[in-house]
HTML snippet that shows the backbone in 3Dmol.js (N, CA, C, O; Angstrom):
<script src="https://3Dmol.org/build/3Dmol-min.js"></script>
<div id="view" style="width:600px;height:400px;position:relative"></div>
<script>
const pdb = `
ATOM      1  N   UNK A   1      33.911 -45.692  27.784  1.00  0.00           N
ATOM      2  CA  UNK A   1      33.283 -46.395  26.684  1.00  0.00           C
ATOM      3  C   UNK A   1      33.895 -45.889  25.379  1.00  0.00           C
ATOM      4  O   UNK A   1      34.038 -44.681  25.190  1.00  0.00           O
ATOM      5  N   UNK A   2      34.252 -46.795  24.491  1.00  0.00           N
ATOM      6  CA  UNK A   2      34.832 -46.451  23.203  1.00  0.00           C
ATOM      7  C   UNK A   2      33.722 -46.374  22.171  1.00  0.00           C
ATOM      8  O   UNK A   2      33.153 -47.393  21.781  1.00  0.00           O
ATOM      9  N   UNK A   3      33.417 -45.159  21.731  1.00  0.00           N
ATOM     10  CA  UNK A   3      32.413 -44.989  20.688  1.00  0.00           C
ATOM     11  C   UNK A   3      33.036 -45.267  19.328  1.00  0.00           C
ATOM     12  O   UNK A   3      34.248 -45.146  19.150  1.00  0.00           O
ATOM     13  N   UNK A   4      32.205 -45.637  18.384  1.00  0.00           N
ATOM     14  CA  UNK A   4      32.685 -45.933  17.040  1.00  0.00           C
ATOM     15  C   UNK A   4      32.569 -44.735  16.097  1.00  0.00           C
ATOM     16  O   UNK A   4      32.747 -44.885  14.888  1.00  0.00           O
ATOM     17  N   UNK A   5      32.279 -43.576  16.622  1.00  0.00           N
ATOM     18  CA  UNK A   5      32.019 -42.447  15.730  1.00  0.00           C
ATOM     19  C   UNK A   5      33.264 -42.025  14.955  1.00  0.00           C
ATOM     20  O   UNK A   5      33.156 -41.584  13.811  1.00  0.00           O
ATOM     21  N   UNK A   6      34.426 -42.153  15.553  1.00  0.00           N
ATOM     22  CA  UNK A   6      35.647 -41.790  14.831  1.00  0.00           C
ATOM     23  C   UNK A   6      35.858 -42.728  13.642  1.00  0.00           C
ATOM     24  O   UNK A   6      36.140 -42.275  12.533  1.00  0.00           O
ATOM     25  N   UNK A   7      35.721 -44.026  13.872  1.00  0.00           N
ATOM     26  CA  UNK A   7      35.901 -44.986  12.789  1.00  0.00           C
ATOM     27  C   UNK A   7      34.910 -44.739  11.652  1.00  0.00           C
ATOM     28  O   UNK A   7      35.285 -44.766  10.480  1.00  0.00           O
ATOM     29  N   UNK A   8      33.650 -44.501  11.999  1.00  0.00           N
ATOM     30  CA  UNK A   8      32.645 -44.239  10.969  1.00  0.00           C
ATOM     31  C   UNK A   8      32.969 -42.966  10.199  1.00  0.00           C
ATOM     32  O   UNK A   8      32.842 -42.927   8.975  1.00  0.00           O
ATOM     33  N   UNK A   9      33.383 -41.935  10.906  1.00  0.00           N
ATOM     34  CA  UNK A   9      33.716 -40.666  10.258  1.00  0.00           C
ATOM     35  C   UNK A   9      34.905 -40.831   9.325  1.00  0.00           C
ATOM     36  O   UNK A   9      34.873 -40.368   8.185  1.00  0.00           O
ATOM     37  N   UNK A  10      35.956 -41.493   9.807  1.00  0.00           N
ATOM     38  CA  UNK A  10      37.145 -41.684   8.978  1.00  0.00           C
ATOM     39  C   UNK A  10      36.864 -42.594   7.781  1.00  0.00           C
ATOM     40  O   UNK A  10      37.375 -42.353   6.688  1.00  0.00           O
ATOM     41  N   UNK A  11      36.059 -43.632   7.979  1.00  0.00           N
ATOM     42  CA  UNK A  11      35.695 -44.519   6.861  1.00  0.00           C
ATOM     43  C   UNK A  11      34.955 -43.758   5.771  1.00  0.00           C
ATOM     44  O   UNK A  11      35.090 -44.070   4.588  1.00  0.00           O
ATOM     45  N   UNK A  12      34.170 -42.758   6.170  1.00  0.00           N
ATOM     46  CA  UNK A  12      33.407 -41.949   5.213  1.00  0.00           C
ATOM     47  C   UNK A  12      34.222 -40.759   4.702  1.00  0.00           C
ATOM     48  O   UNK A  12      33.728 -39.968   3.898  1.00  0.00           O
ATOM     49  N   UNK A  13      35.477 -40.628   5.171  1.00  0.00           N
ATOM     50  CA  UNK A  13      36.373 -39.540   4.772  1.00  0.00           C
ATOM     51  C   UNK A  13      35.738 -38.168   5.036  1.00  0.00           C
ATOM     52  O   UNK A  13      35.706 -37.292   4.172  1.00  0.00           O
ATOM     53  N   UNK A  14      35.239 -38.023   6.265  1.00  0.00           N
ATOM     54  CA  UNK A  14      34.590 -36.782   6.691  1.00  0.00           C
ATOM     55  C   UNK A  14      35.452 -36.141   7.773  1.00  0.00           C
ATOM     56  O   UNK A  14      35.975 -36.837   8.643  1.00  0.00           O
ATOM     57  N   UNK A  15      35.599 -34.834   7.724  1.00  0.00           N
ATOM     58  CA  UNK A  15      36.389 -34.099   8.721  1.00  0.00           C
ATOM     59  C   UNK A  15      35.559 -33.856   9.982  1.00  0.00           C
ATOM     60  O   UNK A  15      34.329 -33.808   9.936  1.00  0.00           O
ATOM     61  N   UNK A  16      36.259 -33.703  11.107  1.00  0.00           N
ATOM     62  CA  UNK A  16      35.577 -33.409  12.371  1.00  0.00           C
ATOM     63  C   UNK A  16      34.755 -32.131  12.263  1.00  0.00           C
ATOM     64  O   UNK A  16      33.661 -32.052  12.823  1.00  0.00           O
ATOM     65  N   UNK A  17      35.255 -31.152  11.567  1.00  0.00           N
ATOM     66  CA  UNK A  17      34.544 -29.874  11.428  1.00  0.00           C
ATOM     67  C   UNK A  17      33.179 -30.084  10.760  1.00  0.00           C
ATOM     68  O   UNK A  17      32.195 -29.447  11.135  1.00  0.00           O
ATOM     69  N   UNK A  18      33.132 -30.968   9.784  1.00  0.00           N
ATOM     70  CA  UNK A  18      31.865 -31.272   9.099  1.00  0.00           C
ATOM     71  C   UNK A  18      30.897 -31.951  10.052  1.00  0.00           C
ATOM     72  O   UNK A  18      29.715 -31.609  10.083  1.00  0.00           O
ATOM     73  N   UNK A  19      31.392 -32.923  10.840  1.00  0.00           N
ATOM     74  CA  UNK A  19      30.517 -33.614  11.787  1.00  0.00           C
ATOM     75  C   UNK A  19      30.023 -32.659  12.862  1.00  0.00           C
ATOM     76  O   UNK A  19      28.873 -32.741  13.295  1.00  0.00           O
ATOM     77  N   UNK A  20      30.895 -31.752  13.290  1.00  0.00           N
ATOM     78  CA  UNK A  20      30.480 -30.763  14.285  1.00  0.00           C
ATOM     79  C   UNK A  20      29.351 -29.903  13.738  1.00  0.00           C
ATOM     80  O   UNK A  20      28.417 -29.563  14.464  1.00  0.00           O
ATOM     81  N   UNK A  21      29.436 -29.554  12.464  1.00  0.00           N
ATOM     82  CA  UNK A  21      28.374 -28.755  11.844  1.00  0.00           C
ATOM     83  C   UNK A  21      27.061 -29.539  11.794  1.00  0.00           C
ATOM     84  O   UNK A  21      25.990 -28.974  12.012  1.00  0.00           O
ATOM     85  N   UNK A  22      27.144 -30.828  11.509  1.00  0.00           N
ATOM     86  CA  UNK A  22      25.942 -31.680  11.484  1.00  0.00           C
ATOM     87  C   UNK A  22      25.276 -31.683  12.863  1.00  0.00           C
ATOM     88  O   UNK A  22      24.051 -31.639  12.973  1.00  0.00           O
ATOM     89  N   UNK A  23      26.100 -31.735  13.908  1.00  0.00           N
ATOM     90  CA  UNK A  23      25.572 -31.782  15.278  1.00  0.00           C
ATOM     91  C   UNK A  23      25.352 -30.398  15.880  1.00  0.00           C
ATOM     92  O   UNK A  23      24.861 -30.270  17.001  1.00  0.00           O
ATOM     93  N   UNK A  24      25.722 -29.361  15.122  1.00  0.00           N
ATOM     94  CA  UNK A  24      25.584 -27.969  15.563  1.00  0.00           C
ATOM     95  C   UNK A  24      26.332 -27.736  16.875  1.00  0.00           C
ATOM     96  O   UNK A  24      25.776 -27.228  17.849  1.00  0.00           O
ATOM     97  N   UNK A  25      27.618 -28.125  16.870  1.00  0.00           N
ATOM     98  CA  UNK A  25      28.489 -27.891  18.018  1.00  0.00           C
ATOM     99  C   UNK A  25      29.863 -27.477  17.500  1.00  0.00           C
ATOM    100  O   UNK A  25      30.118 -27.523  16.296  1.00  0.00           O
ATOM    101  N   UNK A  26      30.739 -27.076  18.402  1.00  0.00           N
ATOM    102  CA  UNK A  26      32.106 -26.722  18.026  1.00  0.00           C
ATOM    103  C   UNK A  26      32.897 -27.975  17.679  1.00  0.00           C
ATOM    104  O   UNK A  26      32.605 -29.062  18.177  1.00  0.00           O
ATOM    105  N   UNK A  27      33.898 -27.815  16.825  1.00  0.00           N
ATOM    106  CA  UNK A  27      34.769 -28.925  16.460  1.00  0.00           C
ATOM    107  C   UNK A  27      35.494 -29.467  17.685  1.00  0.00           C
ATOM    108  O   UNK A  27      35.683 -30.677  17.809  1.00  0.00           O
ATOM    109  N   UNK A  28      35.902 -28.582  18.589  1.00  0.00           N
ATOM    110  CA  UNK A  28      36.624 -29.037  19.780  1.00  0.00           C
ATOM    111  C   UNK A  28      35.735 -29.911  20.668  1.00  0.00           C
ATOM    112  O   UNK A  28      36.218 -30.877  21.259  1.00  0.00           O
ATOM    113  N   UNK A  29      34.452 -29.588  20.770  1.00  0.00           N
ATOM    114  CA  UNK A  29      33.530 -30.408  21.554  1.00  0.00           C
ATOM    115  C   UNK A  29      33.322 -31.758  20.863  1.00  0.00           C
ATOM    116  O   UNK A  29      33.321 -32.800  21.518  1.00  0.00           O
ATOM    117  N   UNK A  30      33.146 -31.735  19.547  1.00  0.00           N
ATOM    118  CA  UNK A  30      32.979 -32.993  18.813  1.00  0.00           C
ATOM    119  C   UNK A  30      34.206 -33.894  19.025  1.00  0.00           C
ATOM    120  O   UNK A  30      34.071 -35.103  19.216  1.00  0.00           O
ATOM    121  N   UNK A  31      35.383 -33.302  18.991  1.00  0.00           N
ATOM    122  CA  UNK A  31      36.618 -34.050  19.199  1.00  0.00           C
ATOM    123  C   UNK A  31      36.621 -34.727  20.570  1.00  0.00           C
ATOM    124  O   UNK A  31      37.083 -35.860  20.704  1.00  0.00           O
ATOM    125  N   UNK A  32      36.111 -34.040  21.572  1.00  0.00           N
ATOM    126  CA  UNK A  32      36.029 -34.625  22.916  1.00  0.00           C
ATOM    127  C   UNK A  32      35.052 -35.801  22.951  1.00  0.00           C
ATOM    128  O   UNK A  32      35.279 -36.771  23.674  1.00  0.00           O
ATOM    129  N   UNK A  33      33.974 -35.722  22.180  1.00  0.00           N
ATOM    130  CA  UNK A  33      33.049 -36.864  22.083  1.00  0.00           C
ATOM    131  C   UNK A  33      33.780 -38.065  21.496  1.00  0.00           C
ATOM    132  O   UNK A  33      33.658 -39.180  22.001  1.00  0.00           O
ATOM    133  N   UNK A  34      34.541 -37.834  20.424  1.00  0.00           N
ATOM    134  CA  UNK A  34      35.269 -38.929  19.788  1.00  0.00           C
ATOM    135  C   UNK A  34      36.286 -39.568  20.724  1.00  0.00           C
ATOM    136  O   UNK A  34      36.436 -40.789  20.734  1.00  0.00           O
ATOM    137  N   UNK A  35      36.972 -38.767  21.495  1.00  0.00           N
ATOM    138  CA  UNK A  35      38.004 -39.270  22.397  1.00  0.00           C
ATOM    139  C   UNK A  35      37.431 -39.813  23.704  1.00  0.00           C
ATOM    140  O   UNK A  35      38.171 -40.378  24.509  1.00  0.00           O
ATOM    141  N   UNK A  36      36.148 -39.655  23.923  1.00  0.00           N
ATOM    142  CA  UNK A  36      35.520 -40.140  25.141  1.00  0.00           C
ATOM    143  C   UNK A  36      35.754 -39.246  26.340  1.00  0.00           C
ATOM    144  O   UNK A  36      35.562 -39.668  27.480  1.00  0.00           O
ATOM    145  N   UNK A  37      36.169 -38.010  26.091  1.00  0.00           N
ATOM    146  CA  UNK A  37      36.413 -37.061  27.188  1.00  0.00           C
ATOM    147  C   UNK A  37      35.125 -36.397  27.657  1.00  0.00           C
ATOM    148  O   UNK A  37      35.069 -35.865  28.766  1.00  0.00           O
ATOM    149  N   UNK A  38      34.104 -36.423  26.833  1.00  0.00           N
ATOM    150  CA  UNK A  38      32.781 -35.890  27.195  1.00  0.00           C
ATOM    151  C   UNK A  38      31.747 -36.927  26.794  1.00  0.00           C
ATOM    152  O   UNK A  38      31.881 -37.552  25.742  1.00  0.00           O
ATOM    153  N   UNK A  39      30.723 -37.122  27.605  1.00  0.00           N
ATOM    154  CA  UNK A  39      29.673 -38.072  27.216  1.00  0.00           C
ATOM    155  C   UNK A  39      28.871 -37.523  26.039  1.00  0.00           C
ATOM    156  O   UNK A  39      28.560 -36.333  25.984  1.00  0.00           O
ATOM    157  N   UNK A  40      28.547 -38.390  25.120  1.00  0.00           N
ATOM    158  CA  UNK A  40      27.750 -38.014  23.951  1.00  0.00           C
ATOM    159  C   UNK A  40      26.279 -38.026  24.347  1.00  0.00           C
ATOM    160  O   UNK A  40      25.748 -39.078  24.704  1.00  0.00           O
ATOM    161  N   UNK A  41      25.604 -36.865  24.290  1.00  0.00           N
ATOM    162  CA  UNK A  41      24.179 -36.833  24.642  1.00  0.00           C
ATOM    163  C   UNK A  41      23.361 -37.758  23.738  1.00  0.00           C
ATOM    164  O   UNK A  41      23.666 -37.909  22.555  1.00  0.00           O
ATOM    165  N   UNK A  42      22.338 -38.362  24.294  1.00  0.00           N
ATOM    166  CA  UNK A  42      21.501 -39.302  23.565  1.00  0.00           C
ATOM    167  C   UNK A  42      20.939 -38.695  22.287  1.00  0.00           C
ATOM    168  O   UNK A  42      20.903 -39.357  21.249  1.00  0.00           O
ATOM    169  N   UNK A  43      20.505 -37.452  22.352  1.00  0.00           N
ATOM    170  CA  UNK A  43      19.945 -36.795  21.166  1.00  0.00           C
ATOM    171  C   UNK A  43      20.977 -36.740  20.033  1.00  0.00           C
ATOM    172  O   UNK A  43      20.641 -36.967  18.871  1.00  0.00           O
ATOM    173  N   UNK A  44      22.227 -36.438  20.376  1.00  0.00           N
ATOM    174  CA  UNK A  44      23.274 -36.372  19.361  1.00  0.00           C
ATOM    175  C   UNK A  44      23.658 -37.767  18.872  1.00  0.00           C
ATOM    176  O   UNK A  44      23.992 -37.942  17.700  1.00  0.00           O
ATOM    177  N   UNK A  45      23.613 -38.750  19.754  1.00  0.00           N
ATOM    178  CA  UNK A  45      23.876 -40.130  19.339  1.00  0.00           C
ATOM    179  C   UNK A  45      22.839 -40.565  18.304  1.00  0.00           C
ATOM    180  O   UNK A  45      23.168 -41.242  17.330  1.00  0.00           O
ATOM    181  N   UNK A  46      21.591 -40.173  18.523  1.00  0.00           N
ATOM    182  CA  UNK A  46      20.530 -40.483  17.554  1.00  0.00           C
ATOM    183  C   UNK A  46      20.777 -39.812  16.214  1.00  0.00           C
ATOM    184  O   UNK A  46      20.570 -40.418  15.163  1.00  0.00           O
ATOM    185  N   UNK A  47      21.220 -38.557  16.250  1.00  0.00           N
ATOM    186  CA  UNK A  47      21.528 -37.851  15.002  1.00  0.00           C
ATOM    187  C   UNK A  47      22.661 -38.540  14.246  1.00  0.00           C
ATOM    188  O   UNK A  47      22.599 -38.701  13.027  1.00  0.00           O
ATOM    189  N   UNK A  48      23.694 -38.942  14.980  1.00  0.00           N
ATOM    190  CA  UNK A  48      24.822 -39.619  14.338  1.00  0.00           C
ATOM    191  C   UNK A  48      24.403 -40.980  13.776  1.00  0.00           C
ATOM    192  O   UNK A  48      24.813 -41.349  12.675  1.00  0.00           O
ATOM    193  N   UNK A  49      23.599 -41.717  14.518  1.00  0.00           N
ATOM    194  CA  UNK A  49      23.120 -43.011  14.031  1.00  0.00           C
ATOM    195  C   UNK A  49      22.326 -42.829  12.743  1.00  0.00           C
ATOM    196  O   UNK A  49      22.500 -43.592  11.794  1.00  0.00           O
ATOM    197  N   UNK A  50      21.459 -41.827  12.706  1.00  0.00           N
ATOM    198  CA  UNK A  50      20.695 -41.544  11.488  1.00  0.00           C
ATOM    199  C   UNK A  50      21.625 -41.137  10.346  1.00  0.00           C
ATOM    200  O   UNK A  50      21.457 -41.586   9.212  1.00  0.00           O
ATOM    201  N   UNK A  51      22.589 -40.300  10.646  1.00  0.00           N
ATOM    202  CA  UNK A  51      23.520 -39.796   9.629  1.00  0.00           C
ATOM    203  C   UNK A  51      24.303 -40.955   8.993  1.00  0.00           C
ATOM    204  O   UNK A  51      24.469 -41.004   7.774  1.00  0.00           O
ATOM    205  N   UNK A  52      24.779 -41.881   9.828  1.00  0.00           N
ATOM    206  CA  UNK A  52      25.581 -42.980   9.316  1.00  0.00           C
ATOM    207  C   UNK A  52      24.745 -44.218   8.960  1.00  0.00           C
ATOM    208  O   UNK A  52      25.292 -45.215   8.488  1.00  0.00           O
ATOM    209  N   UNK A  53      23.442 -44.160   9.179  1.00  0.00           N
ATOM    210  CA  UNK A  53      22.565 -45.272   8.825  1.00  0.00           C
ATOM    211  C   UNK A  53      22.807 -46.507   9.677  1.00  0.00           C
ATOM    212  O   UNK A  53      22.834 -47.628   9.170  1.00  0.00           O
ATOM    213  N   UNK A  54      22.982 -46.294  10.966  1.00  0.00           N
ATOM    214  CA  UNK A  54      23.228 -47.395  11.883  1.00  0.00           C
ATOM    215  C   UNK A  54      22.395 -47.211  13.144  1.00  0.00           C
ATOM    216  O   UNK A  54      21.568 -46.301  13.215  1.00  0.00           O
ATOM    217  N   UNK A  55      22.605 -48.055  14.124  1.00  0.00           N
ATOM    218  CA  UNK A  55      21.862 -47.920  15.380  1.00  0.00           C
ATOM    219  C   UNK A  55      22.740 -47.247  16.439  1.00  0.00           C
ATOM    220  O   UNK A  55      23.966 -47.244  16.327  1.00  0.00           O
ATOM    221  N   UNK A  56      22.112 -46.688  17.448  1.00  0.00           N
ATOM    222  CA  UNK A  56      22.842 -46.102  18.568  1.00  0.00           C
ATOM    223  C   UNK A  56      23.639 -47.205  19.279  1.00  0.00           C
ATOM    224  O   UNK A  56      24.759 -46.960  19.729  1.00  0.00           O
ATOM    225  N   UNK A  57      23.083 -48.397  19.384  1.00  0.00           N
ATOM    226  CA  UNK A  57      23.808 -49.505  20.013  1.00  0.00           C
ATOM    227  C   UNK A  57      25.111 -49.801  19.273  1.00  0.00           C
ATOM    228  O   UNK A  57      26.121 -50.104  19.908  1.00  0.00           O
ATOM    229  N   UNK A  58      25.105 -49.718  17.951  1.00  0.00           N
ATOM    230  CA  UNK A  58      26.334 -49.923  17.190  1.00  0.00           C
ATOM    231  C   UNK A  58      27.347 -48.821  17.502  1.00  0.00           C
ATOM    232  O   UNK A  58      28.529 -49.098  17.708  1.00  0.00           O
ATOM    233  N   UNK A  59      26.879 -47.572  17.536  1.00  0.00           N
ATOM    234  CA  UNK A  59      27.776 -46.455  17.864  1.00  0.00           C
ATOM    235  C   UNK A  59      28.443 -46.667  19.213  1.00  0.00           C
ATOM    236  O   UNK A  59      29.615 -46.335  19.393  1.00  0.00           O
ATOM    237  N   UNK A  60      27.696 -47.220  20.157  1.00  0.00           N
ATOM    238  CA  UNK A  60      28.188 -47.411  21.521  1.00  0.00           C
ATOM    239  C   UNK A  60      29.002 -48.690  21.686  1.00  0.00           C
ATOM    240  O   UNK A  60      29.573 -48.917  22.752  1.00  0.00           O
ATOM    241  N   UNK A  61      29.067 -49.521  20.663  1.00  0.00           N
ATOM    242  CA  UNK A  61      29.815 -50.768  20.755  1.00  0.00           C
ATOM    243  C   UNK A  61      29.062 -51.882  21.450  1.00  0.00           C
ATOM    244  O   UNK A  61      29.658 -52.875  21.867  1.00  0.00           O
ATOM    245  N   UNK A  62      27.752 -51.723  21.577  1.00  0.00           N
ATOM    246  CA  UNK A  62      26.942 -52.741  22.263  1.00  0.00           C
ATOM    247  C   UNK A  62      26.553 -53.884  21.335  1.00  0.00           C
ATOM    248  O   UNK A  62      26.121 -54.941  21.797  1.00  0.00           O
ATOM    249  N   UNK A  63      26.705 -53.678  20.021  1.00  0.00           N
ATOM    250  CA  UNK A  63      26.440 -54.711  19.026  1.00  0.00           C
ATOM    251  C   UNK A  63      27.403 -54.498  17.864  1.00  0.00           C
ATOM    252  O   UNK A  63      27.903 -53.393  17.652  1.00  0.00           O
ATOM    253  N   UNK A  64      27.656 -55.559  17.123  1.00  0.00           N
ATOM    254  CA  UNK A  64      28.479 -55.448  15.925  1.00  0.00           C
ATOM    255  C   UNK A  64      27.623 -55.347  14.671  1.00  0.00           C
ATOM    256  O   UNK A  64      28.148 -55.253  13.562  1.00  0.00           O
ATOM    257  N   UNK A  65      26.316 -55.366  14.845  1.00  0.00           N
ATOM    258  CA  UNK A  65      25.381 -55.259  13.725  1.00  0.00           C
ATOM    259  C   UNK A  65      25.215 -53.783  13.354  1.00  0.00           C
ATOM    260  O   UNK A  65      24.667 -53.006  14.135  1.00  0.00           O
ATOM    261  N   UNK A  66      25.685 -53.395  12.164  1.00  0.00           N
ATOM    262  CA  UNK A  66      25.631 -51.987  11.746  1.00  0.00           C
ATOM    263  C   UNK A  66      24.241 -51.550  11.314  1.00  0.00           C
ATOM    264  O   UNK A  66      23.896 -50.372  11.416  1.00  0.00           O
ATOM    265  N   UNK A  67      23.443 -52.497  10.832  1.00  0.00           N
ATOM    266  CA  UNK A  67      22.125 -52.167  10.297  1.00  0.00           C
ATOM    267  C   UNK A  67      21.225 -51.632  11.398  1.00  0.00           C
ATOM    268  O   UNK A  67      21.138 -52.222  12.475  1.00  0.00           O
ATOM    269  N   UNK A  68      20.550 -50.508  11.130  1.00  0.00           N
ATOM    270  CA  UNK A  68      19.629 -49.981  12.158  1.00  0.00           C
ATOM    271  C   UNK A  68      18.441 -50.919  12.351  1.00  0.00           C
ATOM    272  O   UNK A  68      18.113 -51.734  11.489  1.00  0.00           O
ATOM    273  N   UNK A  69      17.823 -50.773  13.495  1.00  0.00           N
ATOM    274  CA  UNK A  69      16.647 -51.582  13.787  1.00  0.00           C
ATOM    275  C   UNK A  69      15.497 -51.147  12.885  1.00  0.00           C
ATOM    276  O   UNK A  69      15.396 -49.977  12.516  1.00  0.00           O
ATOM    277  N   UNK A  70      14.624 -52.104  12.530  1.00  0.00           N
ATOM    278  CA  UNK A  70      13.465 -51.711  11.715  1.00  0.00           C
ATOM    279  C   UNK A  70      12.532 -50.806  12.531  1.00  0.00           C
ATOM    280  O   UNK A  70      12.472 -50.908  13.756  1.00  0.00           O
ATOM    281  N   UNK A  71      11.813 -49.928  11.844  1.00  0.00           N
ATOM    282  CA  UNK A  71      10.874 -49.063  12.567  1.00  0.00           C
ATOM    283  C   UNK A  71       9.805 -49.899  13.286  1.00  0.00           C
ATOM    284  O   UNK A  71       9.427 -50.981  12.838  1.00  0.00           O
ATOM    285  N   UNK A  72       9.344 -49.365  14.395  1.00  0.00           N
ATOM    286  CA  UNK A  72       8.317 -50.036  15.177  1.00  0.00           C
ATOM    287  C   UNK A  72       7.018 -50.088  14.401  1.00  0.00           C
ATOM    288  O   UNK A  72       6.686 -49.147  13.680  1.00  0.00           O
ATOM    289  N   UNK A  73       6.286 -51.166  14.539  1.00  0.00           N
ATOM    290  CA  UNK A  73       4.988 -51.301  13.866  1.00  0.00           C
ATOM    291  C   UNK A  73       3.843 -50.900  14.775  1.00  0.00           C
ATOM    292  O   UNK A  73       2.671 -50.993  14.408  1.00  0.00           O
ATOM    293  N   UNK A  74       4.212 -50.440  15.996  1.00  0.00           N
ATOM    294  CA  UNK A  74       3.163 -49.990  16.913  1.00  0.00           C
ATOM    295  C   UNK A  74       2.582 -48.678  16.411  1.00  0.00           C
ATOM    296  O   UNK A  74       3.277 -47.857  15.813  1.00  0.00           O
ATOM    297  N   UNK A  75       1.314 -48.503  16.663  1.00  0.00           N
ATOM    298  CA  UNK A  75       0.699 -47.219  16.306  1.00  0.00           C
ATOM    299  C   UNK A  75       1.059 -46.185  17.365  1.00  0.00           C
ATOM    300  O   UNK A  75       1.173 -46.516  18.545  1.00  0.00           O
ATOM    301  N   UNK A  76       1.241 -44.926  16.944  1.00  0.00           N
ATOM    302  CA  UNK A  76       1.574 -43.881  17.938  1.00  0.00           C
ATOM    303  C   UNK A  76       0.443 -43.700  18.932  1.00  0.00           C
ATOM    304  O   UNK A  76      -0.735 -43.784  18.586  1.00  0.00           O
ATOM    305  N   UNK A  77       0.829 -43.449  20.182  1.00  0.00           N
ATOM    306  CA  UNK A  77      -0.178 -43.281  21.247  1.00  0.00           C
ATOM    307  C   UNK A  77      -0.533 -41.835  21.388  1.00  0.00           C
ATOM    308  O   UNK A  77      -1.362 -41.483  22.228  1.00  0.00           O
TER     309      UNK A  77
END
`;
const viewer = $3Dmol.createViewer("view");
viewer.addModel(pdb, "pdb");
viewer.setStyle({}, {cartoon: {color: "spectrum"}});
viewer.zoomTo();
viewer.render();
</script>
């Protein structure tokens, strides 16, 4: 699966080392996420989606809509 995290990072002119710090991982591990050599954990995908103001589905290439989904109107259970 081709993630869009590299494109988003480069468009924002951010270095891999900075993104690794955001995710609290090594730069080499972050690089493997970008290249698709390691699966991106869901928790980290959520952090990246929040950081870039998009949805996890956009990061994964499942939609071309960059805008995140609106918050749920359901009350917490």
